[in-house]
mmCIF file of the C-alpha atoms, coordinates in Angstrom:
data_MODEL
# 
_entry.id   MODEL 
# 
loop_
_atom_site.group_PDB 
_atom_site.id 
_atom_site.type_symbol 
_atom_site.label_atom_id 
_atom_site.label_alt_id 
_atom_site.label_comp_id 
_atom_site.label_asym_id 
_atom_site.label_entity_id 
_atom_site.label_seq_id 
_atom_site.pdbx_PDB_ins_code 
_atom_site.Cartn_x 
_atom_site.Cartn_y 
_atom_site.Cartn_z 
_atom_site.occupancy 
_atom_site.B_iso_or_equiv 
_atom_site.pdbx_formal_charge 
_atom_site.auth_seq_id 
_atom_site.auth_comp_id 
_atom_site.auth_asym_id 
_atom_site.auth_atom_id 
_atom_site.pdbx_PDB_model_num 
ATOM 1   C CA . MET A 1 1   ? 0.000   0.000  0.000   1.00 0.00 ? 1   MET A CA 1 
ATOM 2   C CA . LYS A 1 2   ? 2.832   2.383  0.918   1.00 0.00 ? 2   LYS A CA 1 
ATOM 3   C CA . LYS A 1 3   ? 4.570   1.716  -2.439  1.00 0.00 ? 3   LYS A CA 1 
ATOM 4   C CA . LEU A 1 4   ? 1.313   2.363  -4.290  1.00 0.00 ? 4   LEU A CA 1 
ATOM 5   C CA . MET A 1 5   ? 0.927   5.746  -2.529  1.00 0.00 ? 5   MET A CA 1 
ATOM 6   C CA . ILE A 1 6   ? 4.524   6.713  -3.409  1.00 0.00 ? 6   ILE A CA 1 
ATOM 7   C CA . ILE A 1 7   ? 3.980   5.758  -7.063  1.00 0.00 ? 7   ILE A CA 1 
ATOM 8   C CA . GLY A 1 8   ? 0.686   7.693  -7.114  1.00 0.00 ? 8   GLY A CA 1 
ATOM 9   C CA . ALA A 1 9   ? 2.369   10.785 -5.631  1.00 0.00 ? 9   ALA A CA 1 
ATOM 10  C CA . PHE A 1 10  ? 5.186   10.529 -8.201  1.00 0.00 ? 10  PHE A CA 1 
ATOM 11  C CA . LEU A 1 11  ? 2.712   10.251 -11.099 1.00 0.00 ? 11  LEU A CA 1 
ATOM 12  C CA . LEU A 1 12  ? 0.704   13.198 -9.776  1.00 0.00 ? 12  LEU A CA 1 
ATOM 13  C CA . ALA A 1 13  ? 3.850   15.335 -9.461  1.00 0.00 ? 13  ALA A CA 1 
ATOM 14  C CA . PHE A 1 14  ? 5.028   14.305 -12.953 1.00 0.00 ? 14  PHE A CA 1 
ATOM 15  C CA . THR A 1 15  ? 1.631   15.073 -14.480 1.00 0.00 ? 15  THR A CA 1 
ATOM 16  C CA . SER A 1 16  ? 1.442   18.461 -12.719 1.00 0.00 ? 16  SER A CA 1 
ATOM 17  C CA . THR A 1 17  ? 4.973   19.350 -13.813 1.00 0.00 ? 17  THR A CA 1 
ATOM 18  C CA . THR A 1 18  ? 4.260   18.331 -17.394 1.00 0.00 ? 18  THR A CA 1 
ATOM 19  C CA . TYR A 1 19  ? 1.062   20.424 -17.420 1.00 0.00 ? 19  TYR A CA 1 
ATOM 20  C CA . ALA A 1 20  ? 2.831   23.378 -15.786 1.00 0.00 ? 20  ALA A CA 1 
ATOM 21  C CA . GLN A 1 21  ? 5.261   23.615 -18.696 1.00 0.00 ? 21  GLN A CA 1 
ATOM 22  C CA . GLU A 1 22  ? 2.357   24.341 -21.047 1.00 0.00 ? 22  GLU A CA 1 
ATOM 23  C CA . GLY A 1 23  ? 1.230   27.545 -19.241 1.00 0.00 ? 23  GLY A CA 1 
ATOM 24  C CA . ASP A 1 24  ? 2.526   31.068 -19.677 1.00 0.00 ? 24  ASP A CA 1 
ATOM 25  C CA . LEU A 1 25  ? 5.315   32.069 -17.313 1.00 0.00 ? 25  LEU A CA 1 
ATOM 26  C CA . HIS A 1 26  ? 5.911   35.697 -16.331 1.00 0.00 ? 26  HIS A CA 1 
ATOM 27  C CA . LEU A 1 27  ? 8.318   37.533 -14.058 1.00 0.00 ? 27  LEU A CA 1 
ATOM 28  C CA . ASN A 1 28  ? 7.245   40.743 -12.357 1.00 0.00 ? 28  ASN A CA 1 
ATOM 29  C CA . ALA A 1 29  ? 10.032  42.999 -11.079 1.00 0.00 ? 29  ALA A CA 1 
ATOM 30  C CA . GLY A 1 30  ? 9.249   46.214 -9.250  1.00 0.00 ? 30  GLY A CA 1 
ATOM 31  C CA . VAL A 1 31  ? 9.755   48.705 -6.469  1.00 0.00 ? 31  VAL A CA 1 
ATOM 32  C CA . MET A 1 32  ? 7.671   49.145 -3.350  1.00 0.00 ? 32  MET A CA 1 
ATOM 33  C CA . ALA A 1 33  ? 6.988   51.763 -0.685  1.00 0.00 ? 33  ALA A CA 1 
ATOM 34  C CA . GLY A 1 34  ? 5.413   50.620 2.575   1.00 0.00 ? 34  GLY A CA 1 
ATOM 35  C CA . LEU A 1 35  ? 3.551   52.558 5.255   1.00 0.00 ? 35  LEU A CA 1 
ATOM 36  C CA . PRO A 1 36  ? 3.565   50.779 8.651   1.00 0.00 ? 36  PRO A CA 1 
ATOM 37  C CA . ILE A 1 37  ? 0.219   50.611 10.453  1.00 0.00 ? 37  ILE A CA 1 
ATOM 38  C CA . GLY A 1 38  ? -0.815  49.800 14.018  1.00 0.00 ? 38  GLY A CA 1 
ATOM 39  C CA . ASP A 1 39  ? 1.934   49.030 16.545  1.00 0.00 ? 39  ASP A CA 1 
ATOM 40  C CA . PHE A 1 40  ? 4.452   48.758 13.701  1.00 0.00 ? 40  PHE A CA 1 
ATOM 41  C CA . SER A 1 41  ? 3.975   52.475 12.915  1.00 0.00 ? 41  SER A CA 1 
ATOM 42  C CA . GLU A 1 42  ? 4.914   53.499 16.467  1.00 0.00 ? 42  GLU A CA 1 
ATOM 43  C CA . VAL A 1 43  ? 8.483   52.254 16.014  1.00 0.00 ? 43  VAL A CA 1 
ATOM 44  C CA . TYR A 1 44  ? 9.258   52.259 12.274  1.00 0.00 ? 44  TYR A CA 1 
ATOM 45  C CA . GLY A 1 45  ? 8.871   54.830 9.509   1.00 0.00 ? 45  GLY A CA 1 
ATOM 46  C CA . VAL A 1 46  ? 8.130   54.441 5.807   1.00 0.00 ? 46  VAL A CA 1 
ATOM 47  C CA . GLY A 1 47  ? 9.888   51.519 4.138   1.00 0.00 ? 47  GLY A CA 1 
ATOM 48  C CA . VAL A 1 48  ? 11.203  50.989 0.629   1.00 0.00 ? 48  VAL A CA 1 
ATOM 49  C CA . GLY A 1 49  ? 12.071  47.844 -1.239  1.00 0.00 ? 49  GLY A CA 1 
ATOM 50  C CA . VAL A 1 50  ? 12.262  45.718 -4.342  1.00 0.00 ? 50  VAL A CA 1 
ATOM 51  C CA . ALA A 1 51  ? 9.915   42.885 -5.269  1.00 0.00 ? 51  ALA A CA 1 
ATOM 52  C CA . PHE A 1 52  ? 10.111  39.896 -7.607  1.00 0.00 ? 52  PHE A CA 1 
ATOM 53  C CA . LYS A 1 53  ? 7.204   37.654 -8.503  1.00 0.00 ? 53  LYS A CA 1 
ATOM 54  C CA . GLY A 1 54  ? 6.886   34.582 -10.691 1.00 0.00 ? 54  GLY A CA 1 
ATOM 55  C CA . LEU A 1 55  ? 3.468   33.976 -12.256 1.00 0.00 ? 55  LEU A CA 1 
ATOM 56  C CA . TYR A 1 56  ? 2.206   30.768 -13.852 1.00 0.00 ? 56  TYR A CA 1 
ATOM 57  C CA . SER A 1 57  ? -1.028  31.004 -15.887 1.00 0.00 ? 57  SER A CA 1 
ATOM 58  C CA . LEU A 1 58  ? -3.648  28.372 -15.191 1.00 0.00 ? 58  LEU A CA 1 
ATOM 59  C CA . ASN A 1 59  ? -6.122  30.000 -17.599 1.00 0.00 ? 59  ASN A CA 1 
ATOM 60  C CA . PRO A 1 60  ? -6.793  33.564 -18.831 1.00 0.00 ? 60  PRO A CA 1 
ATOM 61  C CA . ASP A 1 61  ? -8.306  34.571 -15.461 1.00 0.00 ? 61  ASP A CA 1 
ATOM 62  C CA . ALA A 1 62  ? -6.123  32.701 -12.962 1.00 0.00 ? 62  ALA A CA 1 
ATOM 63  C CA . GLU A 1 63  ? -2.439  32.506 -12.052 1.00 0.00 ? 63  GLU A CA 1 
ATOM 64  C CA . LEU A 1 64  ? -0.365  30.876 -9.335  1.00 0.00 ? 64  LEU A CA 1 
ATOM 65  C CA . THR A 1 65  ? 2.249   33.216 -7.882  1.00 0.00 ? 65  THR A CA 1 
ATOM 66  C CA . PHE A 1 66  ? 5.455   33.092 -5.852  1.00 0.00 ? 66  PHE A CA 1 
ATOM 67  C CA . SER A 1 67  ? 6.836   36.352 -4.459  1.00 0.00 ? 67  SER A CA 1 
ATOM 68  C CA . THR A 1 68  ? 10.021  37.444 -2.766  1.00 0.00 ? 68  THR A CA 1 
ATOM 69  C CA . GLY A 1 69  ? 11.979  40.662 -2.388  1.00 0.00 ? 69  GLY A CA 1 
ATOM 70  C CA . TYR A 1 70  ? 13.475  42.888 0.263   1.00 0.00 ? 70  TYR A CA 1 
ATOM 71  C CA . SER A 1 71  ? 11.944  45.800 2.190   1.00 0.00 ? 71  SER A CA 1 
ATOM 72  C CA . ARG A 1 72  ? 13.731  48.008 4.726   1.00 0.00 ? 72  ARG A CA 1 
ATOM 73  C CA . PHE A 1 73  ? 11.983  50.068 7.395   1.00 0.00 ? 73  PHE A CA 1 
ATOM 74  C CA . GLY A 1 74  ? 14.052  52.564 9.390   1.00 0.00 ? 74  GLY A CA 1 
ATOM 75  C CA . LEU A 1 75  ? 13.585  53.124 13.114  1.00 0.00 ? 75  LEU A CA 1 
ATOM 76  C CA . LYS A 1 76  ? 11.815  56.422 13.828  1.00 0.00 ? 76  LYS A CA 1 
ATOM 77  C CA . GLU A 1 77  ? 14.085  59.094 15.322  1.00 0.00 ? 77  GLU A CA 1 
ATOM 78  C CA . SER A 1 78  ? 11.323  59.967 17.770  1.00 0.00 ? 78  SER A CA 1 
ATOM 79  C CA . TYR A 1 79  ? 11.273  56.401 19.133  1.00 0.00 ? 79  TYR A CA 1 
ATOM 80  C CA . ALA A 1 80  ? 14.380  56.788 21.338  1.00 0.00 ? 80  ALA A CA 1 
ATOM 81  C CA . ALA A 1 81  ? 17.073  59.469 21.467  1.00 0.00 ? 81  ALA A CA 1 
ATOM 82  C CA . GLY A 1 82  ? 20.480  58.250 20.313  1.00 0.00 ? 82  GLY A CA 1 
ATOM 83  C CA . LEU A 1 83  ? 19.117  55.012 18.878  1.00 0.00 ? 83  LEU A CA 1 
ATOM 84  C CA . LYS A 1 84  ? 19.279  54.087 15.187  1.00 0.00 ? 84  LYS A CA 1 
ATOM 85  C CA . GLY A 1 85  ? 18.149  50.909 13.542  1.00 0.00 ? 85  GLY A CA 1 
ATOM 86  C CA . SER A 1 86  ? 16.176  49.177 10.868  1.00 0.00 ? 86  SER A CA 1 
ATOM 87  C CA . LEU A 1 87  ? 14.051  46.146 10.123  1.00 0.00 ? 87  LEU A CA 1 
ATOM 88  C CA . GLY A 1 88  ? 14.637  44.179 6.917   1.00 0.00 ? 88  GLY A CA 1 
ATOM 89  C CA . ILE A 1 89  ? 11.877  41.899 5.610   1.00 0.00 ? 89  ILE A CA 1 
ATOM 90  C CA . VAL A 1 90  ? 12.275  39.129 3.026   1.00 0.00 ? 90  VAL A CA 1 
ATOM 91  C CA . PRO A 1 91  ? 8.868   37.595 2.215   1.00 0.00 ? 91  PRO A CA 1 
ATOM 92  C CA . LEU A 1 92  ? 8.484   34.143 0.663   1.00 0.00 ? 92  LEU A CA 1 
ATOM 93  C CA . LEU A 1 93  ? 4.825   34.062 -0.371  1.00 0.00 ? 93  LEU A CA 1 
ATOM 94  C CA . ALA A 1 94  ? 2.767   31.722 -2.536  1.00 0.00 ? 94  ALA A CA 1 
ATOM 95  C CA . GLY A 1 95  ? -0.545  32.945 -3.868  1.00 0.00 ? 95  GLY A CA 1 
ATOM 96  C CA . TYR A 1 96  ? -3.375  32.871 -6.340  1.00 0.00 ? 96  TYR A CA 1 
ATOM 97  C CA . ARG A 1 97  ? -4.146  35.809 -8.638  1.00 0.00 ? 97  ARG A CA 1 
ATOM 98  C CA . HIS A 1 98  ? -7.637  36.151 -10.105 1.00 0.00 ? 98  HIS A CA 1 
ATOM 99  C CA . HIS A 1 99  ? -8.173  38.634 -12.946 1.00 0.00 ? 99  HIS A CA 1 
ATOM 100 C CA . LEU A 1 100 ? -11.327 40.705 -13.329 1.00 0.00 ? 100 LEU A CA 1 
ATOM 101 C CA . GLU A 1 101 ? -10.457 42.316 -16.676 1.00 0.00 ? 101 GLU A CA 1 
ATOM 102 C CA . LYS A 1 102 ? -7.518  44.680 -15.911 1.00 0.00 ? 102 LYS A CA 1 
ATOM 103 C CA . ILE A 1 103 ? -8.072  44.560 -12.126 1.00 0.00 ? 103 ILE A CA 1 
ATOM 104 C CA . TYR A 1 104 ? -6.828  41.576 -10.129 1.00 0.00 ? 104 TYR A CA 1 
ATOM 105 C CA . LEU A 1 105 ? -7.157  40.209 -6.595  1.00 0.00 ? 105 LEU A CA 1 
ATOM 106 C CA . GLU A 1 106 ? -4.338  38.191 -5.005  1.00 0.00 ? 106 GLU A CA 1 
ATOM 107 C CA . PRO A 1 107 ? -4.260  36.574 -1.557  1.00 0.00 ? 107 PRO A CA 1 
ATOM 108 C CA . GLN A 1 108 ? -0.879  35.156 -0.463  1.00 0.00 ? 108 GLN A CA 1 
ATOM 109 C CA . LEU A 1 109 ? 0.479   33.069 2.399   1.00 0.00 ? 109 LEU A CA 1 
ATOM 110 C CA . GLY A 1 110 ? 4.005   32.076 3.386   1.00 0.00 ? 110 GLY A CA 1 
ATOM 111 C CA . LEU A 1 111 ? 6.991   33.033 5.507   1.00 0.00 ? 111 LEU A CA 1 
ATOM 112 C CA . SER A 1 112 ? 8.735   36.270 6.389   1.00 0.00 ? 112 SER A CA 1 
ATOM 113 C CA . ILE A 1 113 ? 12.448  36.394 7.213   1.00 0.00 ? 113 ILE A CA 1 
ATOM 114 C CA . ASN A 1 114 ? 12.891  39.416 9.483   1.00 0.00 ? 114 ASN A CA 1 
ATOM 115 C CA . SER A 1 115 ? 16.223  40.903 10.513  1.00 0.00 ? 115 SER A CA 1 
ATOM 116 C CA . SER A 1 116 ? 16.604  43.886 12.807  1.00 0.00 ? 116 SER A CA 1 
ATOM 117 C CA . SER A 1 117 ? 19.643  45.901 13.788  1.00 0.00 ? 117 SER A CA 1 
ATOM 118 C CA . LEU A 1 118 ? 20.161  48.584 16.428  1.00 0.00 ? 118 LEU A CA 1 
ATOM 119 C CA . LYS A 1 119 ? 23.023  50.980 17.152  1.00 0.00 ? 119 LYS A CA 1 
ATOM 120 C CA . GLY A 1 120 ? 23.222  53.678 19.754  1.00 0.00 ? 120 GLY A CA 1 
ATOM 121 C CA . SER A 1 121 ? 24.912  55.263 22.689  1.00 0.00 ? 121 SER A CA 1 
ATOM 122 C CA . PHE A 1 122 ? 23.699  55.725 26.235  1.00 0.00 ? 122 PHE A CA 1 
ATOM 123 C CA . MET A 1 123 ? 24.432  58.920 28.188  1.00 0.00 ? 123 MET A CA 1 
ATOM 124 C CA . GLY A 1 124 ? 27.995  59.176 26.904  1.00 0.00 ? 124 GLY A CA 1 
ATOM 125 C CA . MET A 1 125 ? 28.912  55.749 28.273  1.00 0.00 ? 125 MET A CA 1 
ATOM 126 C CA . GLY A 1 126 ? 29.884  54.317 24.885  1.00 0.00 ? 126 GLY A CA 1 
ATOM 127 C CA . ASP A 1 127 ? 28.331  52.770 21.857  1.00 0.00 ? 127 ASP A CA 1 
ATOM 128 C CA . PHE A 1 128 ? 26.348  49.580 21.725  1.00 0.00 ? 128 PHE A CA 1 
ATOM 129 C CA . GLY A 1 129 ? 24.636  47.632 18.999  1.00 0.00 ? 129 GLY A CA 1 
ATOM 130 C CA . GLY A 1 130 ? 23.214  44.328 17.980  1.00 0.00 ? 130 GLY A CA 1 
ATOM 131 C CA . SER A 1 131 ? 21.155  42.446 15.498  1.00 0.00 ? 131 SER A CA 1 
ATOM 132 C CA . ALA A 1 132 ? 18.677  39.591 15.458  1.00 0.00 ? 132 ALA A CA 1 
ATOM 133 C CA . SER A 1 133 ? 16.719  37.651 12.894  1.00 0.00 ? 133 SER A CA 1 
ATOM 134 C CA . SER A 1 134 ? 13.632  35.468 12.942  1.00 0.00 ? 134 SER A CA 1 
ATOM 135 C CA . THR A 1 135 ? 11.251  33.679 10.612  1.00 0.00 ? 135 THR A CA 1 
ATOM 136 C CA . SER A 1 136 ? 7.503   34.060 10.979  1.00 0.00 ? 136 SER A CA 1 
ATOM 137 C CA . LEU A 1 137 ? 4.179   33.446 9.282   1.00 0.00 ? 137 LEU A CA 1 
ATOM 138 C CA . ALA A 1 138 ? 3.380   36.053 6.628   1.00 0.00 ? 138 ALA A CA 1 
ATOM 139 C CA . TYR A 1 139 ? 0.249   36.863 4.662   1.00 0.00 ? 139 TYR A CA 1 
ATOM 140 C CA . ALA A 1 140 ? -0.794  39.457 2.131   1.00 0.00 ? 140 ALA A CA 1 
ATOM 141 C CA . ALA A 1 141 ? -3.834  40.644 0.209   1.00 0.00 ? 141 ALA A CA 1 
ATOM 142 C CA . THR A 1 142 ? -3.337  42.635 -2.989  1.00 0.00 ? 142 THR A CA 1 
ATOM 143 C CA . VAL A 1 143 ? -5.564  44.582 -5.351  1.00 0.00 ? 143 VAL A CA 1 
ATOM 144 C CA . GLY A 1 144 ? -3.872  45.562 -8.582  1.00 0.00 ? 144 GLY A CA 1 
ATOM 145 C CA . TYR A 1 145 ? -4.374  47.118 -11.987 1.00 0.00 ? 145 TYR A CA 1 
ATOM 146 C CA . LEU A 1 146 ? -2.573  46.074 -15.176 1.00 0.00 ? 146 LEU A CA 1 
ATOM 147 C CA . LEU A 1 147 ? -1.768  48.831 -17.653 1.00 0.00 ? 147 LEU A CA 1 
ATOM 148 C CA . GLY A 1 148 ? -0.234  46.760 -20.449 1.00 0.00 ? 148 GLY A CA 1 
ATOM 149 C CA . ASP A 1 149 ? 2.965   45.324 -18.929 1.00 0.00 ? 149 ASP A CA 1 
ATOM 150 C CA . ILE A 1 150 ? 2.931   47.861 -16.072 1.00 0.00 ? 150 ILE A CA 1 
ATOM 151 C CA . ASP A 1 151 ? 1.606   46.463 -12.774 1.00 0.00 ? 151 ASP A CA 1 
ATOM 152 C CA . LEU A 1 152 ? 0.225   48.962 -10.229 1.00 0.00 ? 152 LEU A CA 1 
ATOM 153 C CA . SER A 1 153 ? -0.963  47.556 -6.908  1.00 0.00 ? 153 SER A CA 1 
ATOM 154 C CA . ILE A 1 154 ? -1.776  48.239 -3.289  1.00 0.00 ? 154 ILE A CA 1 
ATOM 155 C CA . ARG A 1 155 ? -1.450  45.541 -0.653  1.00 0.00 ? 155 ARG A CA 1 
ATOM 156 C CA . TYR A 1 156 ? -1.674  44.793 3.005   1.00 0.00 ? 156 TYR A CA 1 
ATOM 157 C CA . GLN A 1 157 ? 1.198   42.611 4.192   1.00 0.00 ? 157 GLN A CA 1 
ATOM 158 C CA . GLY A 1 158 ? 1.225   41.209 7.709   1.00 0.00 ? 158 GLY A CA 1 
ATOM 159 C CA . PHE A 1 159 ? 3.677   39.139 9.725   1.00 0.00 ? 159 PHE A CA 1 
ATOM 160 C CA . ALA A 1 160 ? 4.316   38.075 13.304  1.00 0.00 ? 160 ALA A CA 1 
ATOM 161 C CA . LEU A 1 161 ? 7.344   39.438 15.162  1.00 0.00 ? 161 LEU A CA 1 
ATOM 162 C CA . SER A 1 162 ? 8.024   38.814 18.851  1.00 0.00 ? 162 SER A CA 1 
ATOM 163 C CA . GLY A 1 163 ? 4.507   37.497 19.340  1.00 0.00 ? 163 GLY A CA 1 
ATOM 164 C CA . SER A 1 164 ? 2.848   40.594 17.845  1.00 0.00 ? 164 SER A CA 1 
ATOM 165 C CA . GLY A 1 165 ? 1.010   40.839 14.560  1.00 0.00 ? 165 GLY A CA 1 
ATOM 166 C CA . LEU A 1 166 ? 2.538   43.654 12.516  1.00 0.00 ? 166 LEU A CA 1 
ATOM 167 C CA . GLY A 1 167 ? 1.679   44.982 9.083   1.00 0.00 ? 167 GLY A CA 1 
ATOM 168 C CA . PHE A 1 168 ? 1.997   47.654 6.463   1.00 0.00 ? 168 PHE A CA 1 
ATOM 169 C CA . ILE A 1 169 ? 0.210   49.013 3.421   1.00 0.00 ? 169 ILE A CA 1 
ATOM 170 C CA . GLY A 1 170 ? 2.432   48.749 0.358   1.00 0.00 ? 170 GLY A CA 1 
ATOM 171 C CA . LEU A 1 171 ? 2.298   50.544 -2.976  1.00 0.00 ? 171 LEU A CA 1 
ATOM 172 C CA . HIS A 1 172 ? 3.971   48.622 -5.789  1.00 0.00 ? 172 HIS A CA 1 
ATOM 173 C CA . VAL A 1 173 ? 4.965   49.537 -9.337  1.00 0.00 ? 173 VAL A CA 1 
ATOM 174 C CA . GLY A 1 174 ? 6.296   46.703 -11.436 1.00 0.00 ? 174 GLY A CA 1 
ATOM 175 C CA . TYR A 1 175 ? 6.995   45.574 -14.960 1.00 0.00 ? 175 TYR A CA 1 
ATOM 176 C CA . LEU A 1 176 ? 5.807   42.222 -16.318 1.00 0.00 ? 176 LEU A CA 1 
ATOM 177 C CA . PHE A 1 177 ? 8.293   40.188 -18.403 1.00 0.00 ? 177 PHE A CA 1 
ATOM 178 C CA . LYS A 1 178 ? 7.042   37.195 -20.405 1.00 0.00 ? 178 LYS A CA 1 
ATOM 179 C CA . ILE A 1 179 ? 9.414   34.233 -20.013 1.00 0.00 ? 179 ILE A CA 1 
ATOM 180 C CA . ASN A 1 180 ? 7.791   31.822 -22.516 1.00 0.00 ? 180 ASN A CA 1 
# 
């Protein structure tokens, strides 16, 4: 029975891979600006980043997506005197994009690799600094508009950091490259 299940899984994977090669493949490369909201906005200011997304067409209205990139949010100067720092976010998100003519909707789920760094001095007693990184659950919801090969979108992206749910609203401008 176990061998039969392994063979069935192999055949399913082979069939899916063979079918996947028949669909259109696209790469979306772009830039992003993010505005922290909630507790995240109390500590960090506006972020900037780059984004890369692979898209596989299932049919004219549906695509599977995989996204990654890098966004950096700087620590607000008003947060603590003499303290500087940033939070870097690398999302690894899988999703489904559904087209409604030129507008699309895209929920995503995956992981977020978060790295923070701090540097500062305390009352003239010397400098200190440190960094830390963690991996957490990440999720996003996007509404976008396609203007030819130009992709304009707004999204909410959330992630967990130190037990808190944090998020930002991102504005994205990208260009769509056809791979096959």
